[in-house]
N, C-alpha and C positions, 0 to 999 in steps of 0.2 A: 630471582630469575629461574632457578630450577623449579620452584613451585608453579610459576607461570607456564613453563614448558610442560610440566606434568599435567596441569589443567587442560592445556591445549590437546595433549594426547588423549586424555580422558574424553574430551568433547568429540575428538575425531573418531575414537572407538565407539562412542555412543551413537554417533551419526551412522557409522557403518552398520552397527547392530540393528538400528531402526530400519535402514535401507534393506538389509538382508531379510528382516522379518516382514517388511512390507512386500518385498519381492516374492518371498515364499508364500505369504498369504494370498497374494494375487495368483501365484502359480497353483496353489491348492484349489481355489475356487474355479480357476480355468480348467484344471485337471479334472475336478469333480464334474463340471459340465461336459467335458470331453468324454469322461467315462459313462455318464448318463446317456449322452447321445450315441456313444458306441454301443451301449447295451440295447438301446432302442433299435439301433440299426441291426444289431444281431438278432433281436426279436423279429424284426421285419424280414430279415433273411430267412430265419427259421420258418416264419409264417409263409413266405413265398415257396419254400421247399414243401411245406405241408400242403399248401394250396395246389401245387403241381401234383403231388402224390395223391391227394384226395380227388383231384380232377381226373387223373388217370384211373383211379379206382371207380369213380362214378361212370366214366366212359365204359369201363369193363362191365359194370352192372347193367348199363344200357345195352351193351352188346349181348349179354345173357338174355335180356328181355326180348331183344330182336330174335334170338334163337328160339325162344318160346313162340314168337310169332310165326317163324318158319314151320315149327312143329304143328301149330294150329292149321296152317295152310295144308300141310301134308295130311292131317287128320280130316280136313274138309274134303279133300280129294277122295280119301278112303270112304267117307260117309256118302259122297255122291255116287260112287260105284255100288254101294250097298243098298241104296234107297231107290224107290221108283222116282222118275223125273217129274211126276205129277204130285204136287203137294197133297192133293185130296186123297191119294192112295197110301200116304205114309201114316203109320200109326205111332202113338205115344210109346207103345211097348218096344217098337223097333228103335226108337230114339234112345230109350233107357238102356237097351241091350248094347247098342253101339257105344253109348257113353261109358258103360262099365268096361267094355273090351278095350277101348282106346284110352282109358284113364283120364277122362275129362270130368269137369265139374257138371256141365250140362251141355245139351245140344238144343238149339232153337232154329226154327225155319221161319224166314221172313217172307211175307206175301205182299205183292204190290196191288193196291186198290186204286180206283180212279183218283182219289184225293188224299191217299194216305199210304203208308207202309206199316204193317202191323206184325207183331210177333204171333204168327198163326198157329204153329205147332211147336211143342217144347217138352223136354223131359222134366222141366221145372214148371209145375202147374201155375205158379205165381206169375209167370210171364205171359200166359195165354191172353190173346186179344188185346195186348197193350199197344197203344198208338206210339209212333216214334216221330210224329210231325214236329214236336217241340224239342226234339233232341238236336242240339247244335254242337258240332257240325255233323253228327252221325247221320241225320236225315239227308243231308247233302251228299254224303258218301254213298248211302244206299241208292239214291237216284242215279249217281254216276255209274255205279256198278250195273244197275239194270239197263242203263242206256248205252254205256260204252264198254262194259265188261272190265273196266279198270277205274281206279279212283285216283284223282289228282288234286284233292283238296289241299289248300295251303294251310295245314295245321299240323299238330303233333301226330305221331303215328308212323306206321311202317307200310309202305306201298310195295306190293309185289304183283306179278301178273295175275289178273282176275281176283286180286285179294287185297284187303286192307285191314290193319289191326291197330287199334288205339292203345294208349298207355293204360297201365293199371288204374282203375277208377271204380268208384261206387256206382251202383245202378239205381234206377228209379224203383225197380221191383225189390231190391234188397239193399237198403242204405247202410247196413252194418258190415258189409263185406267188400273187400277189394277183389276185382276180377279183371282178367284181360280177355277181351273178345276178339275173335277173328271172323271176317266176313268174306265168303267166297262165292263167286258167280261167274260162270263161263258161257252161259247161254244154253247149256245142255239140260237145265231144269227150269221150272217156272218159279223158283224160290231161291233166296239167298241162304246159304248154309252158314250157321253161326255157332261154332263150338267155342267154349270158353273154359278157362281154368282160374283157380283162386290164386292168391298172393303167396301161398305157402312155399313153393319152390323158389321164387324170386327172393323171398325173405331169408330162406336158408342160405342161398348163395351170398347174399349181402352180409349176413352174419358171419359166414365162414371166411370170405375173401373180399367182400365188397366194401362199400363206404362205411358201413357201421363198424366193421372190424378195424378198418383203418383209423376211424375216430377213436375207438376204444384203445388201440395200441398207442396212438399219439398221446393221449391223456396219461396213460400208464407210464410211458417212457419219459415224461416231463415232470420235473419237480414243482413247476409253477402253473402249468396249464390246467385249468379247471373245467372248461367247457368249450365245445366247438358246435357251431350252428350254421347250417346252410339256410340262408334267409331269402325268401321271395320278397324283394323290396316293394313290390306293388300291392301285396296283400298283407304285409306285416303291420301290426302284430295280431290282428283278429281273424284274418282269413276271410272267406266268404261262404255263406250258407244260403241255400234256397229252399223253398217249399215246393215239393214235387206234386204232380197231379193227384197223388193219393193223400195229400195233406201232411206228409212227413217232412221233417227237417233233414235236408240232404246236403252234406258237405262234399267238397271236390278235392281229390288228392292233388290234382294239378294246380290247385289254388291254395294249398296249405302254406301258411306263413313260414313254417320250419319244415322243409321237406327232407332234411337229413340232420342228424345230431339232436341236441337238446337245448332247451332255453329255460333254465330255472333261476339263474342269477340275473335278476332284472334291474334295470335302471330307468328312471323317468326320462333319461336322455336318449335311450336306445332308438326310439322311433325317429327322432330328429336326425341322429347321427347316421343311422342306416340310410336314410334318404339322402343325406348330405354326401356320403361316400358314393352312393349309386349315381347321383346326378353330376357330381364333380369328377367322378372317375379317379378319385385319389383316396389313399388310405387315411382314415380318421382314427384318432386315439382318444381314450377317456380314462382318467384316473379319478376314482370316486370311492367313498366309504359306503359299502352296501351291507346292511345288517351287521355292522360292527367290524367288517373286514375291508382292508384296503385292496381294492380291485383295479386291475388295469385291463382295459379292453381295446381291441383293434377291430376296425370295420374295414374289410378289404374288398373292393369291388372286383368281380371276376367276370371276364367277357370271353366267350367261346366262339370259335370260328363257325362251327356248325349251326344250322338253323334249328333251334329248339333244344331244350334240356328237360323236356317233360314237365314244364311249368308254364302257366299262363298268367296274364294280368287279370284284373277284376272283370274285364270285358271278354275274357276267353281268348285273347290274342297270345300266340306263342311268344316266349321270351328267350333271348340268348345270353342273358346275364343274370347274375345274382350277387349277393353280398355274403362273404365269409366272415363270421364273427368269432374271434378268439377271446376267451376270457381267462385272465391269469391272476394268480395271487401275488399282489405287489409286495406283500410282506417277504416272500421268498426273494424277490428281486432286490428289495431294500437290504436284506441281510447280505447278499452278495456285494452290493455297492458299499455297505458299511465295512465289510472285510477288506475290500480294495482300498477304501479311504483310510483305514487303519494302517495298512501297509504303506500307503502313500505318505501318511503323516509321519511314520517312523523314518521313511527315506528323507523327508523334508527336514526333520530334526537332525538327522545325521549329517545331511548336506550343510545345514545351517551351522552346526558345531564345527564341521571341517572348514567351512568358509571363514568363520571367526578366527579359528586357529591360524589359517593361512594369512588372514588380514593382520593379525597380531605379529606373526613372524615377519611378514613383509614390512610392516611399519618399523619393527625393531631393526631389521636389516637396513631399511632406508635411513633410519636415524643414525645408525652406526656408520653407514656409508657417507651420509652428510657430514657427520662430525669428522670423519677421516678426511673428506675433501676440504673441509674448512681448515683443519689442522695443517694439511699439506700446503694449502694455499697460503695460510699465514706464515708457515715456515719458508715457503718460496719467496713470499713478499719480504719477509725480514732479511733473508739471504741476499735478495737482489738490492734492497735498500742499503744493506751493509756494504755490498760490493760497490754501489755508486758512491757512497760516502768515503769508502776506502780509496777509490780513485781520486776523489777530491783531495783527501788528506795527502795522497801520494803526490799530487801535483804541487800542493803547498810545500811539502817536504823537499821536493826536488827544485823548488823555485830558485834557491841560492845557486845550485849547480848550474841551472840554465843561465842565470845572470853571469856567472863566472865564465861559462863557455862563450857567451856572446861577447864579453869583454875581451877575452883572449883572441877571438877571431877578428875583432875590430883592431886590436893592437898589431896583429900580424897582417893587416890589410887584406884579409881573406874575404873580400866583399861577396864573391859568388857563394862561397860556403856559408857565409853569414846569412845571406838572403834565403838560401835553401833551408838552413836550420830554423830560422825564425818563422818561415812559412809553415814548416811542419809543426812547430810548437804552437803557433796561433791556431792552426787547424784543429789540433787536439783540444785546445782550450775552448775553441768555439763550439766544437761538438759536445763537449761536456756541458757548456752553458746552455746549448740548445736542449739537451736532455733535461737539465734542471728546470728550464723554462716551459716544459711540456704542460705543466699545470696540474698534473695528476701523478703523485709519487708512485703509485702502483704501476701505472702505464710506463712511467719513466724508468722504473726498476726493470720492467720486462724488456724495454728497448735496450737498456744498458747491458742486460744479460745477453740479448741477441747480438749486440755489437761485439761483445767479447767472443761469442761463439763464432761469429763471422770471421773475426781476426784469426782464430785458431784454424778455421777451415779455408782460409785464404779466399774469402768471398768479399767483394766490394759491396758493402751494405750502407746505404745512405738514407737518412730520415729527415722528414720535415713535418712540423706540427704547427697548426694555427688555431688559436682560440679555445683550446681544450680547458674546460672548467669542471672540476669534479662535482660541485654542488649543482650546476645547471645542466649537467650532461643528460640526465633523464634515463640513463642506462647504467646498470650495475657495472662497476669497474671489473668485477670478477668475470662477467660475461664478455666485456670488451677484450680483456686479456686472453680469454679462451679463444675468441675469434681471431685476434691478431696472432696469437701463438700458433694456431693451426695453419693460418695462411703463410706466415713467415717460415715455419718448418717445411711446409709444402714447397715453397719457393727455393729454400736451401737445398732440399732433396733434388729438385729439378736441375739447378745450376751446377751441382756437383758432377753432373754428367759431362761437363764441358771443361776446356782448358782454363787455367787460372785467370788469364786475361779476359775471359768471356763470362766470368762468374759475377754478374751484376744483379743486385736486388735493391729496389727502392721502396720506401714506405712513406706515404703521405697521409697525414691526418688533419682534418679541419672540421671545425664546429661553427655553425651559423645559428641564428635564432630559430631557424626552421628545421634543420637537419644535422645529423652527425654522419660524417663520411670518412672512410678509410680506403686507400688505394694501395695495393701491393702489386708491383711489376717485377717480372724476372725474365731472364733470357730463356727462350724456348724455340727451337728450330721447327717444331711441328705444332705451332700454336693453332693454325687453321684446323688441323685434325682434332686437336684436344677439345676445342670448343664444341665439337659435334658429338662428343662422347657424354654419357650420363654421369659426369664426374661428381655431381651432387647427390647421387643415390647412395644409400648406406650399403657398404660392402664392395662398391666399385673401386678398384685400384689398379694402377699400372706398375706398382712397385713390387718388391719381393714379397714372399709369403708371410714374412713377419709383420706386414702391415695389414690392418683390418679394414682399411678403406672407409673409416668413419670420420676423418678430419673435416673434409669439406661438407659432409652431411651435417655435422655438428654446427658448423658455421652457419649454414642455411637455416637450420632449426632455430638457433638463437636469434638470428635476424628476423625470422618470421614471428617470434614471440613478441618482438617490439614493433610489429606491423611494418617491418622493413624487408629488405631482400638483398641477395648477393648476386652479382652478375660477373660474367667472364667474357672478355673480348680478346681478339687476336690483333696485335699491332703489325703493321706492314714491315716493321724493322726487325721482325723475328723475336718479338717479345709477347708474353702472356700477361694480361692485367686482370686482377680481381678487384671488384668494387663493392664495398659494403656501404649501404645507404639506409639510414633509419630516421624516421621523423621524430621530432622532439615535441 
């Protein structure tokens, strides 16, 4: 028997260990996914902050470029005052002198012909007599200035009164340099004044405080970020080149595929994912092994409110959006995740060990408690059985005394006393017989004990049982006694509040092929109010503080275990009735 119990406990502990391990394994992988998602979310948040910072820096760089445009306008006005209003009277020497005094790269004057606008005079001899008819949209701007003295072209650039300046761009006459040109015409001359400067000042600003500096600082401050690229999704990855009228290959800065940052860590998926991010307007990620390194990329679409960010599509149309590509070393990310997973694993092991310890202690406590309950129940059962047989033996022992008393009362013709005495004697015998005939020794012992308790408390306790059979009951005797004991004790506690002549408690038990039913009724002046209270809830009690309010809750719990229930009703005669009914 002990070997069987030991095996049962070993099986129970094994099942608990397996369940704990399965639970912790599931928790580990769930936590791993959560950590990875959290890290990616953290990267996205970092990328968003970087995007905002870079966008602000880019806007600052554009503002500086606009300041250069305003300076070109001021230089144009100064040139206008220094030169003759007739282009034919202006000399190249004058232009070169003004160029040097104003700190410009060159000065060019544009003349309108019947079917063209040409670079007519210039301090740069390479530009002389160059047609602008094929320059889009510059040729349209020149016509607008000549006709309206203002430019309103829907394109990149800066429009000011009598002035327009495009973005930094390469020219047809010098394909190796970036310049920013300004064009001024107010009608006081017969030519457009065109001063321009190279990219040096703008580049110095961007390297010191602009986008390039921000990109460099961002990469240096991050342990995983390797590369940042501002991508023109319409021209990525090859850009666009044209052949100018002089037969030279001419690129266009506004159509460069990477207009800020660098693009050296390349993947075959980049083009597809850049366009996917651009058209879906959603961030796209890529994890791939590139040149033996585990790389993690993010493609973030960026949309600005202003019209134009100095980039165009392949057709020269201005764009207000681009893709920010962040390239990270996933090995660094993986090391962080591994460190977190290691910590998580240690925590899981500690929790598992602690859980097993708690489980073992709990099972040991449960086993000790169970053994204690069984022992106490057995002792109570034995005591109550002994009390019942003691009562039977006492009746048999006193039988001769009862006969002698009856004989004496008969000889003395004390008929009234004889009737009373025999009535009392037969009632006691009948009650004992009723208890013996209950059909379940344990329940009979409990009832006999409660009868003795009722006699000592001067409580009128009557019982009636029909058809109880221990083998066919379908309910453990221990559970029946727990329910009856709690209900009877509860009834005794209630009737003790009243005078002795009102202390009435009845117990009825009956068993049918379909159900097992017990009814306990007791005197209660406030029965209607009692049935409205949560009397079956654990902890609820109307008694003194030494009661825990668990009795009725235990009764309902046991009844529910056998798919039965317990009910309470208020009788109109001032009585409270509890009914236990369980299916068999």
